[in-house]
All heavy atoms as an XYZ file, in Angstrom:
808
protein
N       7.356     -5.732    -13.535
C       6.434     -5.398    -12.479
C       7.192     -5.364    -11.156
O       8.018     -6.209    -10.885
C       5.313     -6.432    -12.444
C       4.158     -6.100    -11.543
S       4.282     -6.557     -9.798
C       4.566     -8.287     -9.846
N       6.895     -4.367    -10.349
C       7.493     -4.195     -9.029
C       6.392     -4.321     -7.984
O       5.302     -3.769     -8.148
C       8.158     -2.807     -8.909
C       9.300     -2.658     -9.919
C       8.642     -2.532     -7.488
C      10.443     -3.633     -9.718
N       6.689     -5.046     -6.926
C       5.747     -5.201     -5.827
C       6.221     -4.358     -4.654
O       7.312     -4.569     -4.124
C       5.634     -6.669     -5.403
C       4.702     -6.956     -4.227
C       3.255     -6.618     -4.590
C       4.835     -8.407     -3.799
N       5.404     -3.400     -4.268
C       5.646     -2.611     -3.064
C       4.966     -3.337     -1.913
O       3.783     -3.677     -1.993
C       5.040     -1.220     -3.219
C       5.037     -0.416     -1.944
C       4.103      0.765     -1.972
O       3.454      1.029     -3.015
O       3.991      1.438     -0.938
N       5.711     -3.580     -0.840
C       5.163     -4.223      0.347
C       5.285     -3.228      1.493
O       6.385     -2.864      1.898
C       5.914     -5.525      0.695
C       5.360     -6.143      1.975
C       5.826     -6.512     -0.462
N       4.137     -2.770      1.988
C       4.104     -1.849      3.117
C       3.582     -2.596      4.332
O       2.449     -3.077      4.334
C       3.216     -0.650      2.800
N       4.418     -2.706      5.346
C       4.064     -3.356      6.607
C       3.547     -2.253      7.524
O       4.294     -1.375      7.949
C       5.305     -4.025      7.190
C       5.000     -4.895      8.400
O       3.895     -4.791      8.969
O       5.901     -5.673      8.781
N       2.249     -2.294      7.807
C       1.578     -1.198      8.492
C       1.023     -1.667      9.835
O       0.332     -2.690      9.901
C       0.424     -0.649      7.628
C       0.958     -0.180      6.265
C      -0.318      0.470      8.352
C      -0.136      0.151      5.264
N       1.311     -0.907     10.871
C       0.726     -1.135     12.204
C      -0.226      0.029     12.468
O       0.175      1.187     12.369
C       1.790     -1.158     13.295
C       2.986     -2.057     13.015
C       2.604     -3.521     12.997
N       3.704     -4.332     12.514
C       4.299     -5.274     13.220
N       3.914     -5.538     14.443
N       5.263     -5.985     12.693
N      -1.476     -0.306     12.797
C      -2.466      0.736     13.034
C      -2.832      0.799     14.520
O      -2.502     -0.105     15.292
C      -3.732      0.544     12.182
C      -4.476     -0.728     12.572
C      -3.385      0.565     10.698
C      -5.894     -0.796     12.040
N      -3.546      1.850     14.878
C      -4.014      2.013     16.253
C      -5.047      0.933     16.572
O      -5.845      0.548     15.710
C      -4.611      3.399     16.426
C      -3.639      4.555     16.151
C      -4.391      5.873     16.076
C      -2.545      4.591     17.199
N      -5.060      0.421     17.798
C      -5.999     -0.644     18.169
C      -7.451     -0.250     17.928
O      -7.855      0.894     18.133
C      -5.738     -0.834     19.668
C      -4.338     -0.347     19.879
C      -4.159      0.780     18.900
N      -8.224     -1.239     17.454
C      -9.654     -1.055     17.261
C     -10.052     -0.265     16.030
O     -11.228      0.048     15.860
N      -9.117      0.025     15.154
C      -9.390      0.858     13.980
C      -9.399      0.065     12.667
O      -9.313      0.647     11.585
C      -8.349      1.977     13.895
C      -8.410      2.952     15.049
C      -9.735      3.692     15.059
O     -10.099      4.350     14.092
N     -10.466      3.575     16.153
N      -9.522     -1.261     12.747
C      -9.420     -2.091     11.554
C     -10.434     -1.711     10.476
O     -10.065     -1.500      9.322
C      -9.562     -3.583     11.908
C      -8.401     -4.137     12.682
C      -8.568     -3.994     14.182
O      -9.361     -3.191     14.679
N      -7.798     -4.775     14.940
N     -11.707     -1.660     10.818
C     -12.740     -1.388      9.807
C     -12.593      0.004      9.195
O     -12.604      0.135      7.965
C     -14.136     -1.579     10.393
N     -12.398      1.073      9.988
C     -12.211      2.377      9.351
C     -10.919      2.462      8.533
O     -10.873      3.135      7.501
C     -12.188      3.375     10.507
C     -12.528      2.643     11.739
C     -12.559      1.175     11.434
N      -9.878      1.763      8.971
C      -8.630      1.759      8.203
C      -8.838      1.082      6.854
O      -8.400      1.591      5.821
C      -7.520      1.056      8.991
C      -6.247      0.890      8.203
C      -5.469      1.987      7.879
C      -5.833     -0.358      7.776
C      -4.295      1.841      7.149
C      -4.677     -0.520      7.048
C      -3.899      0.578      6.739
N      -9.506     -0.065      6.851
C      -9.768     -0.766      5.592
C     -10.594      0.112      4.648
O     -10.334      0.153      3.445
C     -10.464     -2.098      5.863
C      -9.548     -3.100      6.537
C     -10.244     -4.394      6.928
O     -11.398     -4.626      6.492
O      -9.638     -5.180      7.676
N     -11.563      0.834      5.184
C     -12.364      1.748      4.362
C     -11.495      2.880      3.819
O     -11.640      3.286      2.657
C     -13.524      2.312      5.169
N     -10.581      3.387      4.639
C      -9.687      4.458      4.190
C      -8.764      3.971      3.081
O      -8.500      4.707      2.121
C      -8.879      4.995      5.373
N      -8.273      2.740      3.195
C      -7.427      2.173      2.142
C      -8.207      2.097      0.832
O      -7.724      2.525     -0.222
C      -6.903      0.770      2.534
C      -5.879      0.873      3.666
C      -6.324      0.042      1.323
C      -4.530      1.437      3.278
N      -9.420      1.581      0.890
C     -10.243      1.482     -0.325
C     -10.467      2.859     -0.939
O     -10.330      3.042     -2.152
C     -11.575      0.797     -0.027
C     -11.459     -0.702      0.184
C     -12.822     -1.388      0.216
N     -13.673     -0.906      1.300
C     -13.653     -1.381      2.542
N     -12.820     -2.346      2.861
N     -14.475     -0.892      3.459
N     -10.803      3.836     -0.105
C     -11.021      5.197     -0.598
C      -9.739      5.779     -1.188
O      -9.753      6.373     -2.266
C     -11.506      6.100      0.535
C     -11.639      7.555      0.111
C     -11.784      8.504      1.280
O     -11.904      8.091      2.427
N     -11.761      9.781      0.982
N      -8.624      5.607     -0.482
C      -7.352      6.156     -0.944
C      -6.881      5.563     -2.254
O      -6.363      6.268     -3.121
N      -7.075      4.261     -2.410
C      -6.690      3.629     -3.676
C      -7.606      4.102     -4.798
O      -7.144      4.470     -5.877
C      -6.700      2.086     -3.561
C      -6.548      1.439     -4.932
C      -5.586      1.612     -2.625
N      -8.905      4.126     -4.545
C      -9.870      4.501     -5.587
C      -9.718      5.947     -6.033
O      -9.842      6.245     -7.218
C     -11.294      4.256     -5.096
N      -9.412      6.844     -5.091
C      -9.407      8.266     -5.431
C      -8.026      8.856     -5.652
O      -7.913      9.910     -6.272
C     -10.117      9.092     -4.333
O      -9.391      8.961     -3.111
C     -11.550      8.638     -4.149
N      -6.988      8.195     -5.157
C      -5.649      8.786     -5.246
C      -4.658      7.874     -5.977
O      -4.178      8.203     -7.053
C      -5.107      9.149     -3.837
C      -3.703      9.728     -3.938
C      -6.044     10.126     -3.137
N      -4.341      6.726     -5.384
C      -3.283      5.875     -5.952
C      -3.629      5.421     -7.359
O      -2.756      5.353     -8.222
C      -2.991      4.673     -5.039
C      -2.335      5.171     -3.747
C      -2.076      3.670     -5.724
C      -1.933      4.086     -2.794
N      -4.884      5.127     -7.626
C      -5.270      4.662     -8.963
C      -5.015      5.721    -10.038
O      -4.964      5.395    -11.217
C      -6.744      4.247     -8.972
O      -7.567      5.374     -8.703
N      -4.838      6.973     -9.630
C      -4.555      8.054    -10.582
C      -3.068      8.164    -10.915
O      -2.689      8.908    -11.818
C      -5.032      9.398    -10.006
C      -6.475      9.404     -9.546
C      -7.437      8.969    -10.636
O      -7.387      9.472    -11.754
N      -8.306      8.026    -10.323
N      -2.225      7.445    -10.189
C      -0.780      7.557    -10.367
C      -0.299      6.717    -11.540
O      -0.749      5.577    -11.722
C      -0.065      7.109     -9.089
O       1.301      7.425     -9.159
N       0.617      7.255    -12.345
C       1.154      6.478    -13.469
C       1.783      5.176    -12.986
O       2.484      5.145    -11.980
C       2.234      7.394    -14.060
C       1.901      8.761    -13.581
C       1.213      8.579    -12.254
N       1.494      4.103    -13.688
C       2.112      2.818    -13.408
C       1.435      1.979    -12.354
O       1.840      0.837    -12.123
N       0.392      2.490    -11.693
C      -0.334      1.681    -10.723
C      -1.051      0.561    -11.458
O      -1.740      0.793    -12.449
C      -1.355      2.528     -9.945
C      -2.319      1.691     -9.146
C      -1.931      1.128     -7.942
C      -3.604      1.444     -9.610
C      -2.814      0.340     -7.201
C      -4.489      0.668     -8.884
C      -4.093      0.113     -7.679
N      -0.899     -0.672    -10.977
C      -1.534     -1.820    -11.626
C      -2.677     -2.403    -10.785
O      -3.786     -2.541    -11.256
C      -0.497     -2.903    -11.912
C       0.659     -2.473    -12.831
C       1.698     -3.574    -12.937
C       0.120     -2.077    -14.199
N      -2.394     -2.742     -9.528
C      -3.417     -3.331     -8.658
C      -2.875     -3.373     -7.237
O      -1.689     -3.164     -7.013
C      -3.844     -4.712     -9.134
C      -2.796     -5.792     -9.017
C      -3.271     -7.080     -9.695
N      -2.333     -7.553    -10.686
C      -2.221     -7.161    -11.948
N      -2.997     -6.249    -12.423
N      -1.345     -7.659    -12.767
N      -3.773     -3.659     -6.306
C      -3.353     -3.743     -4.907
C      -4.099     -4.864     -4.201
O      -5.106     -5.374     -4.691
C      -3.594     -2.410     -4.177
C      -4.993     -2.250     -3.630
C      -5.249     -2.420     -2.268
C      -6.072     -1.950     -4.459
C      -6.537     -2.275     -1.764
C      -7.352     -1.800     -3.957
C      -7.578     -1.969     -2.614
O      -8.847     -1.833     -2.116
N      -3.576     -5.198     -3.026
C      -4.206     -6.179     -2.150
C      -3.873     -5.784     -0.717
O      -2.756     -5.319     -0.443
C      -3.657     -7.564     -2.467
C      -4.291     -8.686     -1.698
C      -3.713    -10.017     -2.115
O      -2.557    -10.298     -1.790
N      -4.491    -10.815     -2.816
N      -4.825     -5.951      0.181
C      -4.598     -5.662      1.587
C      -4.791     -6.945      2.381
O      -5.814     -7.618      2.235
C      -5.581     -4.585      2.071
C      -5.395     -4.101      3.503
C      -4.060     -3.379      3.670
C      -6.553     -3.199      3.915
N      -3.806     -7.272      3.195
C      -3.858     -8.471      4.036
C      -3.835     -8.039      5.499
O      -3.017     -7.197      5.882
C      -2.639     -9.364      3.772
C      -2.524     -9.871      2.349
C      -3.482    -11.009      2.081
O      -3.755    -11.817      2.954
N      -3.987    -11.072      0.866
N      -4.727     -8.619      6.317
C      -4.766     -8.309      7.751
C      -4.171     -9.463      8.538
O      -4.452    -10.635      8.261
C      -6.201     -8.063      8.206
C      -6.286     -7.731      9.685
C      -7.674     -7.437     10.158
N      -8.646     -8.214      9.407
C      -9.935     -7.982      9.388
N     -10.439     -6.990     10.071
N     -10.752     -8.742      8.691
N      -3.374     -9.143      9.551
C      -2.764    -10.161     10.394
C      -3.791    -10.908     11.223
O      -4.742    -10.309     11.729
N      -3.604    -12.190     11.367
C      -4.488    -13.006     12.192
C      -4.021    -12.939     13.648
O      -4.798    -12.620     14.539
C      -4.530    -14.459     11.688
C      -5.178    -14.475     10.303
C      -5.283    -15.356     12.674
C      -5.115    -15.805      9.592
N      -2.753    -13.205     13.880
C      -2.226    -13.152     15.231
C      -2.078    -11.710     15.731
O      -2.134    -11.460     16.930
C      -0.866    -13.863     15.316
C      -0.928    -15.363     15.118
C      -0.998    -15.775     13.654
O      -0.815    -14.918     12.767
O      -1.255    -16.966     13.410
N      -1.870    -10.788     14.817
C      -1.701     -9.367     15.150
C      -2.719     -8.566     14.339
O      -2.418     -8.077     13.248
C      -0.284     -8.905     14.806
O       0.670     -9.684     15.479
N      -3.956     -8.413     14.837
C      -5.011     -7.792     14.035
C      -4.797     -6.314     13.722
O      -5.486     -5.770     12.868
C      -6.273     -8.003     14.875
C      -5.813     -8.326     16.242
C      -4.444     -8.910     16.123
N      -3.834     -5.669     14.375
C      -3.517     -4.277     14.038
C      -2.402     -4.184     13.001
O      -1.935     -3.101     12.675
C      -3.099     -3.489     15.291
C      -4.247     -3.149     16.208
C      -4.587     -4.273     17.180
O      -3.693     -5.067     17.516
O      -5.753     -4.368     17.602
N      -1.960     -5.321     12.477
C      -0.896     -5.341     11.464
C      -1.511     -5.672     10.114
O      -2.274     -6.629      9.961
C       0.152     -6.379     11.812
C       1.298     -6.395     10.832
C       2.340     -7.407     11.230
N       3.438     -7.394     10.286
C       4.295     -8.385     10.150
N       4.211     -9.454     10.919
N       5.256     -8.301      9.254
N      -1.145     -4.871      9.118
C      -1.609     -5.067      7.749
C      -0.421     -5.080      6.807
O       0.585     -4.403      7.049
C      -2.549     -3.930      7.322
C      -3.891     -3.975      7.972
C      -4.089     -3.474      9.243
C      -4.977     -4.519      7.307
C      -5.329     -3.499      9.847
C      -6.232     -4.556      7.898
C      -6.412     -4.048      9.172
N      -0.554     -5.826      5.730
C       0.385     -5.759      4.620
C      -0.367     -5.202      3.425
O      -1.364     -5.785      2.986
C       0.952     -7.139      4.276
C       1.844     -7.785      5.322
C       2.290     -9.165      4.834
C       3.047     -6.923      5.653
N       0.083     -4.067      2.946
C      -0.475     -3.468      1.744
C       0.468     -3.803      0.602
O       1.649     -3.453      0.634
C      -0.607     -1.951      1.908
C      -1.105     -1.183      0.681
C      -2.494     -1.657      0.241
C      -1.099      0.312      0.967
N      -0.036     -4.540     -0.370
C       0.751     -4.984     -1.520
C       0.261     -4.223     -2.746
O      -0.901     -4.345     -3.124
C       0.579     -6.489     -1.728
C       0.745     -7.354     -0.467
C       0.336     -8.775     -0.744
C       2.166     -7.275      0.041
N       1.154     -3.441     -3.340
C       0.782     -2.666     -4.517
C       1.721     -3.030     -5.657
O       2.941     -3.010     -5.495
C       0.847     -1.149     -4.246
C      -0.084     -0.779     -3.098
C       0.496     -0.363     -5.511
C      -0.063      0.691     -2.727
N       1.139     -3.362     -6.799
C       1.928     -3.658     -7.992
C       2.048     -2.390     -8.831
O       1.045     -1.719     -9.120
C       1.282     -4.775     -8.803
C       1.312     -6.108     -8.087
C       0.681     -7.223     -8.902
O       0.470     -7.060    -10.122
O       0.383     -8.266     -8.296
N       3.285     -2.080     -9.198
C       3.606     -0.931    -10.034
C       4.300     -1.432    -11.303
O       5.003     -2.442    -11.272
C       4.560      0.017     -9.301
C       4.002      0.610     -8.058
C       4.155      0.151     -6.776
C       3.198      1.787     -7.954
N       3.496      0.961     -5.895
C       2.908      1.980     -6.580
C       2.706      2.698     -8.885
C       2.132      3.050     -6.137
C       1.936      3.769     -8.424
C       1.659      3.932     -7.067
N       4.144     -0.721    -12.385
C       4.809     -1.102    -13.638
C       6.326     -1.010    -13.485
O       7.057     -1.890    -13.950
C       4.320     -0.229    -14.790
N       6.814      0.059    -12.825
C       8.256      0.237    -12.610
C       8.500      0.737    -11.191
O       7.590      1.287    -10.549
C       8.867      1.270    -13.591
O       8.359      2.572    -13.259
C       8.552      0.927    -15.043
N       9.719      0.610    -10.722
C      10.086      1.135     -9.414
C       9.902      2.655     -9.387
O       9.411      3.217     -8.407
C      11.537      0.768     -9.091
C      12.071      1.266     -7.751
C      11.279      0.678     -6.586
C      13.549      0.928     -7.621
N      10.265      3.316    -10.475
C      10.156      4.773    -10.549
C       8.708      5.245    -10.487
O       8.440      6.350    -10.020
C      10.832      5.298    -11.817
C      12.335      5.147    -11.812
C      12.821      3.709    -12.032
O      12.055      2.857    -12.580
O      13.964      3.431    -11.626
N       7.769      4.416    -10.965
C       6.360      4.794    -10.847
C       5.980      4.995     -9.378
O       5.189      5.885     -9.057
C       5.441      3.750    -11.467
C       5.451      3.748    -12.970
O       5.334      2.686    -13.583
N       5.590      4.898    -13.595
N       6.553      4.184     -8.506
C       6.265      4.362     -7.082
C       7.153      5.434     -6.458
O       6.661      6.374     -5.839
C       6.422      3.051     -6.306
C       6.169      3.226     -4.849
N       7.071      2.865     -3.890
C       5.123      3.768     -4.180
C       6.580      3.159     -2.698
N       5.396      3.719     -2.843
N       8.472      5.291     -6.623
C       9.403      6.155     -5.894
C       9.455      7.587     -6.416
O       9.638      8.520     -5.640
C      10.820      5.565     -5.911
O      11.258      5.429     -7.268
C      10.861      4.210     -5.218
N       9.294      7.774     -7.718
C       9.394      9.111     -8.311
C       8.014      9.692     -8.581
O       7.652     10.750     -8.059
C      10.238      9.085     -9.609
C      10.265     10.459    -10.269
C      11.648      8.593     -9.321
N       7.219      8.995     -9.398
C       5.915      9.526     -9.814
C       4.967      9.693     -8.623
O       4.362     10.748     -8.452
C       5.265      8.626    -10.859
C       6.098      8.500    -12.127
O       6.829      9.453    -12.456
O       6.008      7.441    -12.774
N       4.826      8.643     -7.819
C       3.873      8.705     -6.714
C       4.468      9.382     -5.478
O       3.966     10.400     -5.012
C       3.356      7.313     -6.359
C       2.389      7.324     -5.214
C       1.156      7.941     -5.335
C       2.714      6.740     -3.998
C       0.260      7.972     -4.270
C       1.831      6.764     -2.935
C       0.610      7.386     -3.068
N       5.554      8.826     -4.946
C       6.125      9.369     -3.703
C       6.655     10.779     -3.886
O       6.630     11.575     -2.961
C       7.254      8.472     -3.193
C       6.868      7.081     -2.753
C       6.201      6.973     -1.413
N       6.869      7.563     -0.304
C       7.433      6.910      0.689
N       7.457      5.602      0.693
N       7.967      7.565      1.696
N       7.136     11.100     -5.080
C       7.705     12.421     -5.325
C       6.710     13.446     -5.828
O       7.066     14.599     -6.053
N       5.459     13.041     -5.996
C       4.457     13.942     -6.548
C       3.407     14.337     -5.521
O       3.436     13.914     -4.364
N       2.437     15.123     -5.944
C       1.414     15.637     -5.033
C       0.431     14.581     -4.526
O      -0.214     14.784     -3.495
C       0.697     16.691     -5.871
C       0.917     16.269     -7.285
C       2.269     15.628     -7.303
N       0.318     13.455     -5.212
C      -0.638     12.430     -4.781
C      -0.255     11.803     -3.440
O      -1.120     11.376     -2.682
C      -0.778     11.343     -5.848
C      -1.435     11.766     -7.159
C      -1.394     10.625     -8.167
C      -2.871     12.223     -6.916
N       1.044     11.757     -3.152
C       1.482     11.113     -1.908
C       0.914     11.825     -0.680
O       0.436     11.175      0.258
C       3.006     11.042     -1.830
C       3.493     10.326     -0.607
C       3.294      8.969     -0.444
C       4.139     11.026      0.402
C       3.728      8.301      0.691
C       4.586     10.365      1.545
C       4.386      9.009      1.685
N       0.922     13.142     -0.672
C       0.378     13.896      0.466
C      -1.123     13.645      0.616
O      -1.627     13.531      1.742
C       0.661     15.384      0.299
N      -1.823     13.520     -0.494
C      -3.255     13.233     -0.444
C      -3.500     11.849      0.165
O      -4.401     11.658      0.983
C      -3.867     13.306     -1.842
C      -3.833     14.689     -2.453
C      -4.304     14.644     -3.895
O      -5.202     13.891     -4.255
N      -3.687     15.460     -4.742
N      -2.693     10.874     -0.259
C      -2.784      9.511      0.249
C      -2.546      9.476      1.755
O      -3.322      8.903      2.511
C      -1.781      8.631     -0.496
C      -1.482      7.323      0.127
C      -0.332      6.956      0.763
C      -2.317      6.163      0.168
N      -0.418      5.658      1.198
C      -1.623      5.152      0.835
C      -3.603      5.896     -0.300
C      -2.161      3.890      1.054
C      -4.141      4.626     -0.086
C      -3.421      3.646      0.572
N      -1.476     10.127      2.203
C      -1.143     10.116      3.630
C      -2.204     10.818      4.465
O      -2.441     10.453      5.608
C       0.224     10.743      3.874
C       1.395      9.859      3.478
C       1.384      8.482      4.135
N       1.826      8.492      5.504
C       3.012      8.133      5.924
N       3.915      7.726      5.066
N       3.312      8.173      7.195
N      -2.857     11.821      3.906
C      -3.923     12.505      4.635
C      -5.098     11.563      4.891
O      -5.784     11.677      5.911
C      -4.380     13.739      3.863
N      -5.323     10.618      3.996
C      -6.434      9.671      4.135
C      -6.090      8.532      5.087
O      -6.869      8.187      5.972
C      -6.842      9.111      2.746
C      -7.395     10.241      1.872
C      -7.851      7.978      2.886
C      -7.576      9.865      0.416
N      -4.910      7.926      4.928
C      -4.579      6.726      5.709
C      -3.672      6.995      6.904
O      -3.656      6.219      7.857
C      -3.960      5.623      4.813
C      -4.943      5.197      3.739
C      -2.637      6.062      4.213
N      -2.917      8.073      6.863
C      -1.945      8.366      7.911
C      -2.488      8.457      9.323
O      -1.823      8.017     10.269
N      -3.690      9.004      9.531
C      -4.198      9.115     10.900
C      -4.375      7.767     11.619
O      -4.486      7.740     12.838
C      -5.553      9.810     10.714
C      -5.399     10.599      9.458
C      -4.527      9.739      8.573
N      -4.385      6.667     10.891
C      -4.563      5.350     11.492
C      -3.247      4.716     11.937
O      -3.257      3.732     12.679
C      -5.274      4.411     10.508
C      -6.666      4.865     10.170
C      -6.901      5.618      9.036
C      -7.727      4.564     11.008
C      -8.177      6.055      8.723
C      -9.012      4.994     10.704
C      -9.234      5.746      9.562
N      -2.114      5.243     11.473
C      -0.818      4.610     11.726
C      -0.405      4.722     13.189
O      -0.420      5.804     13.765
C       0.279      5.226     10.866
C       0.107      5.036      9.379
C       0.818      5.827      8.495
C      -0.750      4.092      8.857
C       0.681      5.673      7.124
C      -0.904      3.931      7.495
C      -0.175      4.721      6.628
N       0.004      3.609     13.776
C       0.573      3.603     15.118
C       2.056      3.944     15.057
O       2.636      4.392     16.043
C       0.361      2.239     15.774
N       2.668      3.713     13.902
C       4.084      4.008     13.652
C       4.259      4.121     12.145
O       3.381      3.676     11.394
C       4.976      2.908     14.222
C       4.707      1.545     13.610
C       5.463      0.422     14.292
O       5.303      0.254     15.511
O       6.216     -0.278     13.592
N       5.350      4.710     11.689
C       5.541      4.807     10.240
C       5.611      3.412      9.593
O       6.249      2.506     10.141
C       6.887      5.530     10.092
C       7.063      6.257     11.390
C       6.407      5.396     12.436
N       4.957      3.228      8.455
C       5.027      1.932      7.763
C       6.452      1.614      7.306
O       7.238      2.520      7.034
C       4.119      2.122      6.542
C       3.260      3.291      6.873
C       4.071      4.160      7.776
N       6.734      0.338      7.245
C       8.011     -0.131      6.683
C       7.715     -0.562      5.253
O       6.875     -1.422      5.025
C       8.562     -1.277      7.505
C       8.953     -0.850      8.920
C       9.254     -2.052      9.796
C       9.602     -1.667     11.201
N       8.561     -0.941     11.922
N       8.411      0.053      4.294
C       8.123     -0.191      2.885
C       9.365     -0.745      2.195
O      10.460     -0.208      2.346
C       7.664      1.109      2.187
C       7.420      0.868      0.707
C       6.427      1.661      2.859
N       9.176     -1.826      1.442
C      10.234     -2.414      0.626
C       9.651     -2.768     -0.736
O       8.440     -2.871     -0.900
C      10.813     -3.665      1.293
C      11.542     -3.369      2.587
C      12.244     -4.604      3.139
O      12.629     -5.496      2.351
O      12.388     -4.672      4.364
N      10.556     -2.966     -1.695
C      10.157     -3.302     -3.063
C      10.723     -4.669     -3.437
O      11.836     -5.009     -3.038
C      10.675     -2.247     -4.036
C      10.122     -0.888     -3.750
N      10.778      0.016     -2.961
C       8.960     -0.313     -4.116
C      10.045      1.111     -2.868
N       8.941      0.939     -3.551
N       9.949     -5.398     -4.220
C      10.344     -6.744     -4.650
C      10.086     -6.900     -6.155
O       9.222     -6.235     -6.700
C       9.532     -7.808     -3.887
C       9.799     -7.815     -2.418
C       9.140     -6.930     -1.571
C      10.710     -8.685     -1.872
C       9.383     -6.919     -0.210
C      10.972     -8.687     -0.499
C      10.308     -7.802      0.328
N      10.865     -7.808     -6.753
C      10.639     -8.159     -8.148
C      10.681     -9.675     -8.259
O      11.306    -10.348     -7.446
C      11.674     -7.516     -9.066
C      13.107     -7.913     -8.783
C      14.099     -7.136     -9.615
O      13.700     -6.425    -10.539
O      15.300     -7.261     -9.337
N      10.008    -10.197     -9.262
C       9.951    -11.657     -9.456
C      11.354    -12.194     -9.722
O      12.120    -11.596    -10.470
C       9.017    -11.993    -10.608
N      11.650    -13.320     -9.091
C      12.962    -13.933     -9.297
C      12.860    -15.337     -9.888
O      13.865    -15.924    -10.225
C      13.736    -13.983     -7.977
O      13.083    -14.833     -7.069
N      11.658    -15.848     -9.996
C      11.452    -17.174    -10.582
C      10.117    -17.138    -11.335
O       9.214    -16.381    -10.968
C      11.419    -18.244     -9.505
N       9.962    -17.946    -12.350
C       8.691    -17.971    -13.070
C       7.539    -18.349    -12.148
O       7.711    -19.163    -11.233
C       8.895    -19.046    -14.137
C      10.359    -19.280    -14.208
C      10.933    -18.883    -12.883
N       6.391    -17.750    -12.387
C       5.220    -18.107    -11.596
C       4.708    -19.456    -12.048
O       4.709    -19.773    -13.241
C       4.133    -17.055    -11.766
C       4.524    -15.720    -11.179
C       3.394    -14.704    -11.304
O       2.361    -14.981    -11.906
N       3.581    -13.539    -10.728
N       4.260    -20.239    -11.087
C       3.697    -21.550    -11.428
C       2.197    -21.512    -11.270
O       1.657    -20.687    -10.555
C       4.305    -22.621    -10.518
O       3.953    -22.361     -9.183
N       1.535    -22.404    -11.925
C       0.088    -22.535    -11.802
C      -0.214    -23.871    -11.156
O       0.502    -24.841    -11.362
C      -0.599    -22.443    -13.174
O      -0.039    -23.424    -14.034
C      -0.401    -21.063    -13.777
N      -1.295    -23.933    -10.389
C      -1.625    -25.198     -9.698
C      -2.007    -26.305    -10.644
O      -2.376    -26.152    -11.742
C      -2.794    -24.832     -8.803
C      -3.185    -23.438     -9.128
C      -2.188    -22.874    -10.080
């Protein structure tokens, strides 16, 4: 499993419409991409225009090749892109230690 972490800064005062756009974009576009597993959106407390979009993919190629290199990416950006104050910073992570349970 690969975790995509997108650090997103949006235009001021657009939190609620941005969150709705993320939900719509995931439901109608990203969920159709091969290897998509699940997502989570986190909003900054100290910086309310900052969001972390966490998307789990089966493989790195599912994100970088299948999604980013295919037609779904343009559809996704058309939905969420108008809210961006600057281009998102995107990195990928993989588990390096076993997960623990409480």
